[in-house]
C-alpha positions in Angstrom: -0.1 -0.3 -0.4 1.5 3.6 -1.3 0.9 6.2 1.8 0.5 9.8 -0.4 0.2 12.7 2.2 -0.9 16.0 0.3 -0.2 18.8 2.9 1.1 22.5 2.0 2.2 25.8 3.2 -1.4 26.6 4.4 -4.1 26.4 4.7 -6.9 27.6 1.5 -3.5 26.8 -1.3 -5.3 23.8 -3.0 -4.9 21.0 -0.9 -8.5 19.8 -1.7 -8.9 20.6 -5.6 -5.1 18.9 -5.8 -6.5 15.9 -3.8 -9.4 15.5 -5.4 -7.4 16.1 -9.4 -5.4 13.0 -7.9 -8.6 10.8 -7.0 -9.7 11.7 -10.8 -7.0 10.9 -12.7 -5.4 8.2 -10.7 -8.9 6.6 -11.5 -9.2 6.9 -15.2 -5.5 5.1 -15.3 -7.9 2.1 -13.9 -5.8 2.6 -10.7 -7.1 1.9 -7.0 -7.1 4.5 -4.9 -8.3 6.0 -1.7 -8.0 9.2 0.1 -9.3 10.6 3.3 -9.4 13.6 5.6 -8.5 12.6 8.8 -9.4 16.4 10.5 -11.1 18.6 9.1 -11.7 22.4 10.9 -14.6 24.1 9.5 -16.7 21.3 8.7 -21.1 22.4 7.6 -22.8 19.5 7.4 -25.5 21.9 5.2 -22.7 22.5 3.0 -22.6 20.9 -0.3 -19.0 21.6 -1.0 -17.5 21.0 1.9 -14.0 18.9 1.9 -15.1 16.0 2.6 -18.3 15.9 0.1 -15.3 16.8 -2.6 -13.2 14.3 -2.3 -16.0 11.1 -2.0 -17.6 12.7 -5.9 -13.7 12.5 -6.9 -13.9 9.6 -5.9 -17.1 7.9 -7.6 -18.6 7.4 -4.6 -22.5 8.8 -3.3 -21.7 11.5 -0.4 -23.6 10.4 2.3 -23.6 11.2 6.3 -22.1 7.5 6.6 -18.9 8.0 4.2 -17.7 11.9 5.7 -17.6 9.9 8.5 -15.5 7.2 7.8 -13.1 9.2 5.6 -12.8 11.7 8.0 -13.2 10.8 11.5 -12.1 14.3 13.0 -14.9 17.1 11.9 -15.7 20.4 13.9 -17.3 23.7 13.3 -15.2 26.2 14.2 -12.7 27.7 11.6 -9.4 27.5 14.1 -6.9 25.1 13.9 -8.3 21.8 14.6 -6.5 21.1 18.1 -8.1 25.1 19.2 -11.8 24.0 17.2 -11.4 20.4 19.1 -10.7 21.7 21.9 -14.0 24.7 22.4 -16.1 21.1 21.5 -14.8 19.8 24.1 -12.5 17.1 22.2 -9.1 15.9 22.0 -7.3 13.7 19.8 -4.2 13.3 19.5 -1.4 11.9 16.8 -1.1 8.2 17.6 -5.3 8.1 16.9 -5.0 9.9 13.7 -1.7 7.9 12.7 -3.5 4.9 13.6 -6.6 5.6 11.0 -4.4 6.5 8.4 -2.7 3.0 8.4 -5.4 1.4 6.6 -8.3 3.6 6.2 -12.1 1.7 5.6 -12.6 1.8 2.1 -9.6 1.2 1.3 -10.1 -1.1 -2.4 -6.7 -3.7 -1.7 -3.0 -4.7 -0.6 -1.8 -2.4 -3.7 -4.1 0.8 -2.8 -3.1 3.9 -3.6 -4.0 6.0 0.0 -3.8 9.8 -0.6 -4.1 11.4 2.5 -4.7 15.1 2.8 -3.4 17.5 5.8 -5.5 20.5 7.3 -3.4 23.8 7.6 0.1 23.7 7.0 2.8 21.9 7.6 3.5 23.4 10.9 -0.4 23.4 12.0 -1.6 21.2 15.0 -3.5 19.1 14.7 -3.5 17.0 17.9 -3.3 17.6 21.5 0.6 16.5 20.7 1.5 17.6 18.1 1.1 19.5 14.7 0.7 17.9 10.6 4.7 17.4 10.4 5.0 15.0 13.2 1.9 13.2 12.1 3.4 12.7 8.4 7.0 11.7 10.1 5.3 9.0 11.8 3.0 8.0 9.2 6.2 7.1 7.0 4.4 8.4 3.9 5.9 10.2 1.2 4.4 13.6 0.9 2.8 16.2 -2.0 3.8 19.9 -0.8 1.5 22.8 -2.8 1.7 26.0 -2.6 0.1 29.3 -4.6 1.3 32.5 -6.1 0.7 35.2 -3.9 2.3 37.2 -2.9 4.8 36.0 -0.1 3.8 32.0 -1.4 8.0 31.9 -2.2 8.8 32.3 1.9 5.7 31.0 2.6 7.5 27.5 0.1 10.2 27.4 1.4 10.1 27.7 4.9 7.5 24.4 4.7 9.8 22.4 2.4 12.6 23.6 5.5 10.6 22.8 8.4 10.1 19.2 5.8 13.9 18.6 5.9 14.3 19.0 9.4 12.1 16.8 10.8 14.1 14.6 8.1 10.8 14.5 5.7 11.3 13.7 2.1 9.6 15.3 -0.5 8.0 13.3 -3.5 6.3 17.1 -5.3 5.5 20.1 -4.8 2.6 21.5 -6.9 2.0 25.6 -7.7 -1.3 26.3 -7.7 -1.9 29.1 -9.3 -3.6 31.8 -7.0 -6.6 34.2 -7.3 -4.8 36.8 -6.6 -1.1 36.1 -8.5 2.1 37.2 -9.1 2.3 34.7 -11.7 2.4 31.2 -12.6 5.8 30.7 -14.6 7.1 33.7 -11.6 7.3 31.8 -8.5 8.0 28.2 -10.6 11.6 29.9 -12.0 12.2 31.2 -8.6 11.3 28.5 -7.0 13.4 26.4 -9.1 15.8 28.6 -7.5 16.1 28.7 -4.3 14.9 25.2 -3.9 16.0 22.5 -3.8 17.7 21.3 -8.0 16.0 17.5 -8.1 12.5 18.2 -6.9 9.6 17.4 -8.9 7.7 20.6 -9.4 4.1 20.3 -10.7 2.3 23.5 -12.2 -1.9 23.7 -12.0 -3.1 26.9 -13.9 -6.2 28.9 -11.8 -9.0 26.2 -13.3 -12.6 27.0 -13.5 -16.2 25.5 -13.8 -18.1 23.3 -11.0 -15.2 21.1 -9.4 -15.9 18.5 -11.5 -15.4 20.8 -14.7 -12.2 20.9 -12.7 -10.9 17.8 -12.3 -11.6 16.6 -15.8 -9.3 20.2 -17.1 -6.7 19.7 -14.9 -2.9 18.8 -16.4 -1.7 15.2 -15.9 -0.8 16.0 -11.5 0.3 11.6 -11.1 3.2 10.8 -13.1 5.4 11.3 -10.2 3.0 8.1 -8.5 4.8 5.0 -8.1 3.3 2.4 -10.7 3.6 -0.7 -8.8 -0.9 -1.4 -9.0 -1.8 -1.7 -12.7 -4.4 -4.4 -13.8 
């Protein structure tokens, strides 16, 4: 089983968009894939485009409360860091609980599946009472896909996130640069990151996409080339 952790340099950079594109493209390539977002804050069960619902739709699964719970067991209403959102509800979650859930989540097609794990917030966001997202990634031992944007400040945030991952001995399989709504330029951002980040780091570009979520999944450029092809039928 191949675990790929999708993290970001911060909130709102496009992690869920990238996760759903990967689900759509891997399914189109006839590869066994499942996806989870264990911890979600700012969750509203009346929102038809919440992150868990979008993930389920990209997997070809009809959303239901039970399905949502199966891929996102820790859902909090407040749009805050998960540890604070959980505290306000009198709840708590630990890194070990999340790691155990991610090892083999319910719904995974089989032992040769690709399991996508979408993080909450950025690399250093507190996701549990005893750790941040980077601690969770380390404990899971998954491959890592880092998502960034093209807003002013994205270069600094990206280099800081890379440094944080490297300081925890976490390798990065690829970087996705997703064009922001207020962009300083996709090409310029990529050029700067190629110059200042590791030259060996694969960089994938994702231009701004329009339309419904399904339209965006279908029109996105290929993002799955770096995923190992060990599960062909």
